[in-house]
Each structure stands twice: as structure tokens, then as C-alpha cells.
MILOFI-334067 format. One record per residue (C-alpha): residue number from 0; x, y, z; chain. Coordinates in pm, whole numbers. Example, Ala and Ser with C-alpha at 12.3 -4.5 7.8 and 13.67 -1.06 7.14 Angstrom:
# MILOFI-334067
<rec seq="0" xx="1230" yy="-450" zz="780" mol="A"/>
<rec seq="1" xx="1367" yy="-106" zz="714" mol="A"/>
This chain:
# MILOFI-334067
<rec seq="0" xx="24271" yy="-4536" zz="15886" mol="A"/>
<rec seq="1" xx="24179" yy="-4690" zz="16212" mol="A"/>
<rec seq="2" xx="23957" yy="-4980" zz="16282" mol="A"/>
<rec seq="3" xx="23626" yy="-4916" zz="16477" mol="A"/>
<rec seq="4" xx="23582" yy="-5083" zz="16801" mol="A"/>
<rec seq="5" xx="23216" yy="-5002" zz="16876" mol="A"/>
<rec seq="6" xx="22910" yy="-5187" zz="16759" mol="A"/>
<rec seq="7" xx="22741" yy="-5033" zz="16464" mol="A"/>
<rec seq="8" xx="22462" yy="-4807" zz="16599" mol="A"/>
<rec seq="9" xx="22120" yy="-4837" zz="16456" mol="A"/>
<rec seq="10" xx="21943" yy="-4518" zz="16539" mol="A"/>
<rec seq="11" xx="22086" yy="-4189" zz="16408" mol="A"/>
<rec seq="12" xx="21940" yy="-3836" zz="16400" mol="A"/>
<rec seq="13" xx="22069" yy="-3606" zz="16115" mol="A"/>
<rec seq="14" xx="21998" yy="-3227" zz="16150" mol="A"/>
<rec seq="15" xx="22061" yy="-3042" zz="15831" mol="A"/>
<rec seq="16" xx="21986" yy="-3189" zz="15489" mol="A"/>
<rec seq="17" xx="22177" yy="-2982" zz="15238" mol="A"/>
<rec seq="18" xx="22397" yy="-3058" zz="14945" mol="A"/>
<rec seq="19" xx="22614" yy="-3317" zz="15136" mol="A"/>
<rec seq="20" xx="22376" yy="-3403" zz="15397" mol="A"/>
<rec seq="21" xx="22137" yy="-3572" zz="15174" mol="A"/>
<rec seq="22" xx="22382" yy="-3815" zz="15030" mol="A"/>
<rec seq="23" xx="22522" yy="-3888" zz="15369" mol="A"/>
<rec seq="24" xx="22169" yy="-3979" zz="15499" mol="A"/>
<rec seq="25" xx="22115" yy="-4198" zz="15202" mol="A"/>
<rec seq="26" xx="22442" yy="-4394" zz="15268" mol="A"/>
<rec seq="27" xx="22325" yy="-4447" zz="15630" mol="A"/>
<rec seq="28" xx="21981" yy="-4567" zz="15503" mol="A"/>
<rec seq="29" xx="22150" yy="-4816" zz="15285" mol="A"/>
<rec seq="30" xx="22337" yy="-4955" zz="15573" mol="A"/>
<rec seq="31" xx="22001" yy="-5026" zz="15741" mol="A"/>
<rec seq="32" xx="22043" yy="-4754" zz="15991" mol="A"/>
<rec seq="33" xx="21719" yy="-4588" zz="16102" mol="A"/>
<rec seq="34" xx="21758" yy="-4213" zz="16031" mol="A"/>
<rec seq="35" xx="21547" yy="-3936" zz="16184" mol="A"/>
<rec seq="36" xx="21590" yy="-3600" zz="16023" mol="A"/>
<rec seq="37" xx="21517" yy="-3244" zz="16088" mol="A"/>
<rec seq="38" xx="21607" yy="-2931" zz="15868" mol="A"/>
<rec seq="39" xx="21459" yy="-2584" zz="15870" mol="A"/>
<rec seq="40" xx="21253" yy="-2632" zz="15543" mol="A"/>
<rec seq="41" xx="21074" yy="-2959" zz="15530" mol="A"/>
<rec seq="42" xx="21000" yy="-2921" zz="15160" mol="A"/>
<rec seq="43" xx="21375" yy="-2971" zz="15103" mol="A"/>
<rec seq="44" xx="21364" yy="-3296" zz="15284" mol="A"/>
<rec seq="45" xx="21058" yy="-3465" zz="15110" mol="A"/>
<rec seq="46" xx="21271" yy="-3690" zz="14881" mol="A"/>
<rec seq="47" xx="21440" yy="-3826" zz="15186" mol="A"/>
<rec seq="48" xx="21109" yy="-3883" zz="15373" mol="A"/>
<rec seq="49" xx="20975" yy="-4055" zz="15066" mol="A"/>
<rec seq="50" xx="21294" yy="-4276" zz="15094" mol="A"/>
<rec seq="51" xx="21221" yy="-4391" zz="15451" mol="A"/>
<rec seq="52" xx="21370" yy="-4111" zz="15674" mol="A"/>
<rec seq="53" xx="21161" yy="-4022" zz="15979" mol="A"/>
<rec seq="54" xx="21071" yy="-3656" zz="15998" mol="A"/>
<rec seq="55" xx="21103" yy="-3472" zz="16329" mol="A"/>
<rec seq="56" xx="20958" yy="-3122" zz="16374" mol="A"/>
<rec seq="57" xx="21253" yy="-2987" zz="16598" mol="A"/>
<rec seq="58" xx="21608" yy="-3082" zz="16658" mol="A"/>
<rec seq="59" xx="21499" yy="-3174" zz="17009" mol="A"/>
<rec seq="60" xx="21236" yy="-3429" zz="16877" mol="A"/>
<rec seq="61" xx="21505" yy="-3582" zz="16634" mol="A"/>
<rec seq="62" xx="21747" yy="-3614" zz="16933" mol="A"/>
<rec seq="63" xx="21526" yy="-3797" zz="17172" mol="A"/>
<rec seq="64" xx="21567" yy="-4164" zz="17059" mol="A"/>
<rec seq="65" xx="21893" yy="-4147" zz="16866" mol="A"/>
<rec seq="66" xx="22228" yy="-4315" zz="16951" mol="A"/>
<rec seq="67" xx="22418" yy="-4055" zz="16752" mol="A"/>
<rec seq="68" xx="22312" yy="-3707" zz="16651" mol="A"/>
<rec seq="69" xx="22489" yy="-3560" zz="16340" mol="A"/>
<rec seq="70" xx="22467" yy="-3201" zz="16274" mol="A"/>
<rec seq="71" xx="22562" yy="-3019" zz="15934" mol="A"/>
<rec seq="72" xx="22458" yy="-2657" zz="15917" mol="A"/>
<rec seq="73" xx="22581" yy="-2359" zz="15735" mol="A"/>
<rec seq="74" xx="22728" yy="-2117" zz="15993" mol="A"/>
<rec seq="75" xx="22856" yy="-2127" zz="16337" mol="A"/>
<rec seq="76" xx="22547" yy="-1932" zz="16460" mol="A"/>
<rec seq="77" xx="22324" yy="-2202" zz="16313" mol="A"/>
<rec seq="78" xx="22524" yy="-2460" zz="16509" mol="A"/>
<rec seq="79" xx="22495" yy="-2272" zz="16833" mol="A"/>
<rec seq="80" xx="22115" yy="-2248" zz="16792" mol="A"/>
<rec seq="81" xx="22084" yy="-2609" zz="16695" mol="A"/>
<rec seq="82" xx="22277" yy="-2723" zz="17007" mol="A"/>
<rec seq="83" xx="22187" yy="-2467" zz="17264" mol="A"/>
<rec seq="84" xx="21861" yy="-2286" zz="17144" mol="A"/>
<rec seq="85" xx="21497" yy="-2371" zz="17235" mol="A"/>
<rec seq="86" xx="21403" yy="-2705" zz="17095" mol="A"/>
<rec seq="87" xx="21772" yy="-2771" zz="17048" mol="A"/>
<rec seq="88" xx="21978" yy="-3085" zz="17100" mol="A"/>
<rec seq="89" xx="22086" yy="-3034" zz="17453" mol="A"/>
<rec seq="90" xx="21733" yy="-2955" zz="17552" mol="A"/>
<rec seq="91" xx="21651" yy="-3314" zz="17479" mol="A"/>
<rec seq="92" xx="21985" yy="-3492" zz="17500" mol="A"/>
<rec seq="93" xx="22044" yy="-3776" zz="17748" mol="A"/>
<rec seq="94" xx="22330" yy="-3969" zz="17902" mol="A"/>
<rec seq="95" xx="22513" yy="-4196" zz="17656" mol="A"/>
<rec seq="96" xx="22433" yy="-4008" zz="17337" mol="A"/>
<rec seq="97" xx="22687" yy="-3894" zz="17098" mol="A"/>
<rec seq="98" xx="22676" yy="-3564" zz="16912" mol="A"/>
<rec seq="99" xx="22878" yy="-3521" zz="16588" mol="A"/>
<rec seq="100" xx="22908" yy="-3177" zz="16437" mol="A"/>
<rec seq="101" xx="23008" yy="-3206" zz="16072" mol="A"/>
<rec seq="102" xx="22974" yy="-2828" zz="16011" mol="A"/>
<rec seq="103" xx="23284" yy="-2633" zz="15927" mol="A"/>
<rec seq="104" xx="23272" yy="-2421" zz="16234" mol="A"/>
<rec seq="105" xx="23486" yy="-2249" zz="16478" mol="A"/>
<rec seq="106" xx="23723" yy="-2463" zz="16713" mol="A"/>
<rec seq="107" xx="23605" yy="-2248" zz="17014" mol="A"/>
<rec seq="108" xx="23243" yy="-2351" zz="16942" mol="A"/>
<rec seq="109" xx="23353" yy="-2726" zz="16918" mol="A"/>
<rec seq="110" xx="23497" yy="-2699" zz="17266" mol="A"/>
<rec seq="111" xx="23191" yy="-2530" zz="17406" mol="A"/>
<rec seq="112" xx="22982" yy="-2821" zz="17265" mol="A"/>
<rec seq="113" xx="23223" yy="-3070" zz="17407" mol="A"/>
<rec seq="114" xx="23212" yy="-2910" zz="17745" mol="A"/>
<rec seq="115" xx="22828" yy="-2889" zz="17758" mol="A"/>
<rec seq="116" xx="22801" yy="-3263" zz="17645" mol="A"/>
<rec seq="117" xx="23024" yy="-3370" zz="17931" mol="A"/>
<rec seq="118" xx="22796" yy="-3190" zz="18187" mol="A"/>
<rec seq="119" xx="22516" yy="-3404" zz="18049" mol="A"/>
<rec seq="120" xx="22698" yy="-3731" zz="18040" mol="A"/>
<rec seq="121" xx="22697" yy="-3720" zz="17671" mol="A"/>
<rec seq="122" xx="22995" yy="-3732" zz="17423" mol="A"/>
<rec seq="123" xx="23094" yy="-3499" zz="17145" mol="A"/>
<rec seq="124" xx="23315" yy="-3528" zz="16825" mol="A"/>
<rec seq="125" xx="23384" yy="-3225" zz="16591" mol="A"/>
<rec seq="126" xx="23407" yy="-3398" zz="16242" mol="A"/>
<rec seq="127" xx="23415" yy="-3149" zz="15960" mol="A"/>
<rec seq="128" xx="23440" yy="-3307" zz="15612" mol="A"/>
<rec seq="129" xx="23605" yy="-3238" zz="15289" mol="A"/>
<rec seq="130" xx="23510" yy="-3374" zz="14943" mol="A"/>
<rec seq="131" xx="23205" yy="-3177" zz="14857" mol="A"/>
<rec seq="132" xx="22893" yy="-3314" zz="14689" mol="A"/>
<rec seq="133" xx="23090" yy="-3571" zz="14483" mol="A"/>
<rec seq="134" xx="23266" yy="-3718" zz="14797" mol="A"/>
<rec seq="135" xx="22936" yy="-3722" zz="14971" mol="A"/>
<rec seq="136" xx="22764" yy="-3907" zz="14678" mol="A"/>
<rec seq="137" xx="23037" yy="-4151" zz="14650" mol="A"/>
<rec seq="138" xx="23079" yy="-4210" zz="15018" mol="A"/>
<rec seq="139" xx="23450" yy="-4104" zz="15008" mol="A"/>
<rec seq="140" xx="23451" yy="-3792" zz="15232" mol="A"/>
<rec seq="141" xx="23752" yy="-3701" zz="15425" mol="A"/>
<rec seq="142" xx="23653" yy="-3676" zz="15787" mol="A"/>
<rec seq="143" xx="23875" yy="-3487" zz="16037" mol="A"/>
<rec seq="144" xx="23783" yy="-3564" zz="16394" mol="A"/>
<rec seq="145" xx="23842" yy="-3392" zz="16740" mol="A"/>
<rec seq="146" xx="23726" yy="-3517" zz="17073" mol="A"/>
<rec seq="147" xx="23792" yy="-3825" zz="17299" mol="A"/>
<rec seq="148" xx="23981" yy="-4089" zz="17126" mol="A"/>
<rec seq="149" xx="23754" yy="-4355" zz="17272" mol="A"/>
<rec seq="150" xx="23439" yy="-4188" zz="17137" mol="A"/>
<rec seq="151" xx="23603" yy="-4158" zz="16794" mol="A"/>
<rec seq="152" xx="23669" yy="-4528" zz="16796" mol="A"/>
<rec seq="153" xx="23314" yy="-4599" zz="16901" mol="A"/>
<rec seq="154" xx="23156" yy="-4418" zz="16606" mol="A"/>
<rec seq="155" xx="23432" yy="-4504" zz="16344" mol="A"/>
<rec seq="156" xx="23232" yy="-4780" zz="16189" mol="A"/>
<rec seq="157" xx="22929" yy="-4546" zz="16125" mol="A"/>
<rec seq="158" xx="23167" yy="-4263" zz="15990" mol="A"/>
<rec seq="159" xx="23316" yy="-4523" zz="15749" mol="A"/>
<rec seq="160" xx="22980" yy="-4574" zz="15586" mol="A"/>
<rec seq="161" xx="23012" yy="-4242" zz="15410" mol="A"/>
<rec seq="162" xx="23388" yy="-4154" zz="15460" mol="A"/>
<rec seq="163" xx="23721" yy="-4273" zz="15331" mol="A"/>
<rec seq="164" xx="23984" yy="-4095" zz="15504" mol="A"/>
<rec seq="165" xx="23872" yy="-4081" zz="15864" mol="A"/>
<rec seq="166" xx="24145" yy="-3947" zz="16089" mol="A"/>
<rec seq="167" xx="24163" yy="-3874" zz="16462" mol="A"/>
<rec seq="168" xx="24330" yy="-3527" zz="16499" mol="A"/>
<rec seq="169" xx="24331" yy="-3474" zz="16877" mol="A"/>
<rec seq="170" xx="24106" yy="-3321" zz="17151" mol="A"/>
<rec seq="171" xx="23787" yy="-3123" zz="17092" mol="A"/>
<rec seq="172" xx="23844" yy="-2848" zz="16831" mol="A"/>
<rec seq="173" xx="24129" yy="-3027" zz="16653" mol="A"/>
<rec seq="174" xx="23899" yy="-3146" zz="16379" mol="A"/>
<rec seq="175" xx="23799" yy="-2801" zz="16322" mol="A"/>
<rec seq="176" xx="24154" yy="-2671" zz="16305" mol="A"/>
<rec seq="177" xx="24242" yy="-2940" zz="16059" mol="A"/>
<rec seq="178" xx="23943" yy="-2823" zz="15834" mol="A"/>
<rec seq="179" xx="24088" yy="-2476" zz="15851" mol="A"/>
<rec seq="180" xx="24418" yy="-2604" zz="15719" mol="A"/>
<rec seq="181" xx="24229" yy="-2786" zz="15449" mol="A"/>
<rec seq="182" xx="24029" yy="-2474" zz="15345" mol="A"/>
<rec seq="183" xx="24345" yy="-2262" zz="15344" mol="A"/>
<rec seq="184" xx="24505" yy="-2504" zz="15100" mol="A"/>
<rec seq="185" xx="24210" yy="-2501" zz="14890" mol="A"/>
<rec seq="186" xx="24158" yy="-2117" zz="14884" mol="A"/>
<rec seq="187" xx="24500" yy="-2059" zz="14725" mol="A"/>
<rec seq="188" xx="24491" yy="-2361" zz="14502" mol="A"/>
<rec seq="189" xx="24162" yy="-2238" zz="14346" mol="A"/>
<rec seq="190" xx="24341" yy="-1920" zz="14233" mol="A"/>
<rec seq="191" xx="24607" yy="-2138" zz="14076" mol="A"/>
<rec seq="192" xx="24354" yy="-2358" zz="13901" mol="A"/>
<rec seq="193" xx="24162" yy="-2054" zz="13759" mol="A"/>
<rec seq="194" xx="24476" yy="-1891" zz="13645" mol="A"/>
<rec seq="195" xx="24615" yy="-2205" zz="13494" mol="A"/>
<rec seq="196" xx="24305" yy="-2244" zz="13274" mol="A"/>
<rec seq="197" xx="24281" yy="-1876" zz="13193" mol="A"/>
<rec seq="198" xx="24637" yy="-1880" zz="13085" mol="A"/>
<rec seq="199" xx="24598" yy="-2189" zz="12861" mol="A"/>
<rec seq="200" xx="24290" yy="-2019" zz="12697" mol="A"/>
<rec seq="201" xx="24475" yy="-1693" zz="12625" mol="A"/>
<rec seq="202" xx="24761" yy="-1888" zz="12481" mol="A"/>
<rec seq="203" xx="24527" yy="-2046" zz="12219" mol="A"/>
<rec seq="204" xx="24547" yy="-2384" zz="12374" mol="A"/>
<rec seq="205" xx="24253" yy="-2643" zz="12422" mol="A"/>
<rec seq="206" xx="24210" yy="-2622" zz="12797" mol="A"/>
<rec seq="207" xx="24067" yy="-2969" zz="12799" mol="A"/>
<rec seq="208" xx="24381" yy="-3101" zz="12647" mol="A"/>
<rec seq="209" xx="24606" yy="-2904" zz="12886" mol="A"/>
<rec seq="210" xx="24402" yy="-3068" zz="13179" mol="A"/>
<rec seq="211" xx="24484" yy="-3409" zz="13046" mol="A"/>
<rec seq="212" xx="24846" yy="-3325" zz="13087" mol="A"/>
<rec seq="213" xx="24859" yy="-3114" zz="13399" mol="A"/>
<rec seq="214" xx="24596" yy="-3288" zz="13621" mol="A"/>
<rec seq="215" xx="24801" yy="-3607" zz="13675" mol="A"/>
<rec seq="216" xx="25145" yy="-3440" zz="13700" mol="A"/>
<rec seq="217" xx="25287" yy="-3240" zz="13975" mol="A"/>
<rec seq="218" xx="25016" yy="-2959" zz="13949" mol="A"/>
<rec seq="219" xx="24756" yy="-3229" zz="14026" mol="A"/>
<rec seq="220" xx="24494" yy="-3154" zz="14289" mol="A"/>
<rec seq="221" xx="24128" yy="-3235" zz="14374" mol="A"/>
<rec seq="222" xx="24025" yy="-2892" zz="14252" mol="A"/>
<rec seq="223" xx="24202" yy="-2930" zz="13927" mol="A"/>
<rec seq="224" xx="24056" yy="-3279" zz="13857" mol="A"/>
<rec seq="225" xx="23712" yy="-3218" zz="13985" mol="A"/>
<rec seq="226" xx="23635" yy="-2846" zz="13955" mol="A"/>
<rec seq="227" xx="23830" yy="-2737" zz="13647" mol="A"/>
<rec seq="228" xx="23599" yy="-2947" zz="13420" mol="A"/>
<rec seq="229" xx="23298" yy="-2788" zz="13578" mol="A"/>
<rec seq="230" xx="23461" yy="-2430" zz="13499" mol="A"/>
<rec seq="231" xx="23505" yy="-2513" zz="13141" mol="A"/>
<rec seq="232" xx="23146" yy="-2640" zz="13115" mol="A"/>
<rec seq="233" xx="23011" yy="-2320" zz="13279" mol="A"/>
<rec seq="234" xx="22866" yy="-2531" zz="13557" mol="A"/>
<rec seq="235" xx="22887" yy="-2325" zz="13856" mol="A"/>
<rec seq="236" xx="22614" yy="-2502" zz="14070" mol="A"/>
<rec seq="237" xx="22727" yy="-2576" zz="14407" mol="A"/>
<rec seq="238" xx="22911" yy="-2875" zz="14550" mol="A"/>
<rec seq="239" xx="23017" yy="-2620" zz="14807" mol="A"/>
<rec seq="240" xx="22878" yy="-2274" zz="14820" mol="A"/>
<rec seq="241" xx="23079" yy="-1958" zz="14786" mol="A"/>
<rec seq="242" xx="22904" yy="-1810" zz="15096" mol="A"/>
<rec seq="243" xx="23014" yy="-2098" zz="15298" mol="A"/>
<rec seq="244" xx="23363" yy="-2091" zz="15178" mol="A"/>
<rec seq="245" xx="23397" yy="-1714" zz="15258" mol="A"/>
<rec seq="246" xx="23260" yy="-1809" zz="15603" mol="A"/>
<rec seq="247" xx="23547" yy="-2060" zz="15646" mol="A"/>
<rec seq="248" xx="23807" yy="-1822" zz="15534" mol="A"/>
<rec seq="249" xx="23690" yy="-1570" zz="15783" mol="A"/>
<rec seq="250" xx="23715" yy="-1827" zz="16058" mol="A"/>
<rec seq="251" xx="24075" yy="-1937" zz="15953" mol="A"/>
<rec seq="252" xx="24179" yy="-1565" zz="15936" mol="A"/>
<rec seq="253" xx="24035" yy="-1496" zz="16290" mol="A"/>
<rec seq="254" xx="24220" yy="-1815" zz="16424" mol="A"/>
<rec seq="255" xx="24534" yy="-1702" zz="16241" mol="A"/>
<rec seq="256" xx="24529" yy="-1356" zz="16383" mol="A"/>
<rec seq="257" xx="24507" yy="-1510" zz="16739" mol="A"/>
<rec seq="258" xx="24820" yy="-1700" zz="16657" mol="A"/>
<rec seq="259" xx="24977" yy="-1389" zz="16526" mol="A"/>
<rec seq="260" xx="25018" yy="-1571" zz="16191" mol="A"/>
<rec seq="261" xx="25014" yy="-1384" zz="15860" mol="A"/>
<rec seq="262" xx="24855" yy="-1562" zz="15565" mol="A"/>
<rec seq="263" xx="24869" yy="-1334" zz="15273" mol="A"/>
<rec seq="264" xx="24752" yy="-1591" zz="15021" mol="A"/>
<rec seq="265" xx="24439" yy="-1660" zz="15219" mol="A"/>
<rec seq="266" xx="24379" yy="-1294" zz="15241" mol="A"/>
<rec seq="267" xx="24391" yy="-1264" zz="14851" mol="A"/>
<rec seq="268" xx="24166" yy="-1550" zz="14810" mol="A"/>
<rec seq="269" xx="23905" yy="-1414" zz="15074" mol="A"/>
<rec seq="270" xx="23904" yy="-1073" zz="14892" mol="A"/>
<rec seq="271" xx="23838" yy="-1237" zz="14552" mol="A"/>
<rec seq="272" xx="23554" yy="-1441" zz="14682" mol="A"/>
<rec seq="273" xx="23413" yy="-1140" zz="14876" mol="A"/>
<rec seq="274" xx="23396" yy="-968" zz="14540" mol="A"/>
<rec seq="275" xx="23208" yy="-1254" zz="14412" mol="A"/>
<rec seq="276" xx="22942" yy="-1222" zz="14689" mol="A"/>
<rec seq="277" xx="22900" yy="-843" zz="14601" mol="A"/>
<rec seq="278" xx="22808" yy="-961" zz="14249" mol="A"/>
<rec seq="279" xx="22542" yy="-1186" zz="14372" mol="A"/>
<rec seq="280" xx="22721" yy="-1512" zz="14340" mol="A"/>
<rec seq="281" xx="22716" yy="-1639" zz="14690" mol="A"/>
<rec seq="282" xx="22499" yy="-1943" zz="14610" mol="A"/>
<rec seq="283" xx="22715" yy="-2049" zz="14326" mol="A"/>
<rec seq="284" xx="22982" yy="-2332" zz="14373" mol="A"/>
<rec seq="285" xx="23342" yy="-2225" zz="14467" mol="A"/>
<rec seq="286" xx="23448" yy="-2281" zz="14107" mol="A"/>
<rec seq="287" xx="23269" yy="-1960" zz="14004" mol="A"/>
<rec seq="288" xx="23597" yy="-1806" zz="14085" mol="A"/>
<rec seq="289" xx="23682" yy="-1882" zz="13721" mol="A"/>
<rec seq="290" xx="23433" yy="-1624" zz="13601" mol="A"/>
<rec seq="291" xx="23637" yy="-1352" zz="13797" mol="A"/>
<rec seq="292" xx="23913" yy="-1385" zz="13537" mol="A"/>
<rec seq="293" xx="23668" yy="-1294" zz="13255" mol="A"/>
<rec seq="294" xx="23509" yy="-989" zz="13430" mol="A"/>
<rec seq="295" xx="23801" yy="-813" zz="13610" mol="A"/>
């Protein structure tokens, strides 16, 4: 990890207070940073407001007095609206501000945001994260950053409040490309985790005991250590939504197609998660893939 070079900024706007956003905001507040928030449904942010977050009625209002504006939404269309729509960030943005999109989104949109920021004498970093709700709660998220190196260094100390592995990947869009690589690795790994547990159960083994052996060996992975226990407990509540994972896989497949790159493992995972969506499981966590092996 690299050391930050900028002074810790004291005023942050955070737009999008979902599963991970809430925990990130709390880490920022504990660091004595003033946080102004906006999300589409105010009721979902009431706990944060009670804990001292300042409510804004629009993304524009949240933007006005912030040093850094973080965004964390569900889909690229949401990001487009937050930045370019009426009452959006760029409507109120001013010179010197830094926008940081933490949504897993398209590299092309990250470049579009960066280009618009430059025209307004603002700066932009695309900074998608990995680690799910657990990483957000523990302040150990992996953060993959694209944009100007000097801007990355300026906000590094703020990112380190809620992140552990914070890596500069290159120019605008590089953070999003890195997140696509991350999601591709997870997609096929999730199939392996589900099949390993299902095999152990079918062989008459105690899957918890099997996990004790394989989670720390060559088969070890974040999904095996953190999501397999949830599978066995039938806990399918989201650390990361199926619907958002499907969106990520679609972005990755589109990018791969433009590179003339064939990714059969990703295509298989995408088809399996799409099947879960048709069964109404889009709002469950990605570990619900385990259920597929008991219903096919």
C-alpha cells in the first residue's frame, strides 16, 4: 500500500447508503469527518442521521460544501443519473472538489465522469471495492483505483479509513477494469465452493469439518471462508446482491466481447445466476447459488 500525501479532508458527501455504504459512512464519522448523505429513500438512512450524518434532499445539495463526494449506487444508469441528471453532482460541483465513484460500473462511464470533471476543474477517481458487508463493517475493503495518480495520493488517507488494500491501477477506468477481473474470479469460484460443499454432503461428510480442512489449504478463498458458513446456515441475506452480481457479470462479458475474449466460465456462472433471478432470488446474497444445487 502507498502512503497518502494529502491532508485529511474533513467534509465528505456520500451518495448511496446501501449495505456497504452505511458501514463506510460510520467509519468516516468515527474519524471525525463531517458526512452529508443522500439516498433515494430517506427512511433507509434514518439510523445514520440519528448518528450525526447530515441529510441532503438531493445529490446536488449534498455536493455543495464537500471536499470529496463519494457515490455508491446499484447500476451504471443510477451512476449516470447521480452525476449528470437534474439535481446531480455536476450541477452543483465546483473547482477543486474530488468525486469518487465506488459503484461497480462500466469503465466507459468512469472515463466519461473523469472527462466531465476535468471540464469543471474537478477531479475524479473510479474506486470500486471488494469485501462485501463484512469488509465494510471491519474497514478492510479492497479498493481498486483509477484516475490521476496525484489525486489518488491526495485522498489515500481518507480511503484508508475504511479500506485495507488500496491500490492505484492506472488511468480513469482502470479501477473498474480491475473490479471486473475481481468479479470474474469470484463468479467461477462461487461455483467451485457450492459444488465442493454439495459433494461433501453427498459423500456423507460433515461439511463444517470439511471446511476446517480445505478452507486453509490450497482451495482456500474469501468465498470459501466467509460465504460457505453462511450457505450451511441457510443464511442467504445479502452481503452483496445477486442482482448486482449479475449486472457486474454482464459488464464483464460486454468488455470481454469488445476485447474478442472468450470467457466460458463466466458465461456459465452468469447463466446460473440468471436462473436464480427468474426464481425471484435477485435480492438474496450471492451465496444463494448453493440453493441451485438442491433444486436443479
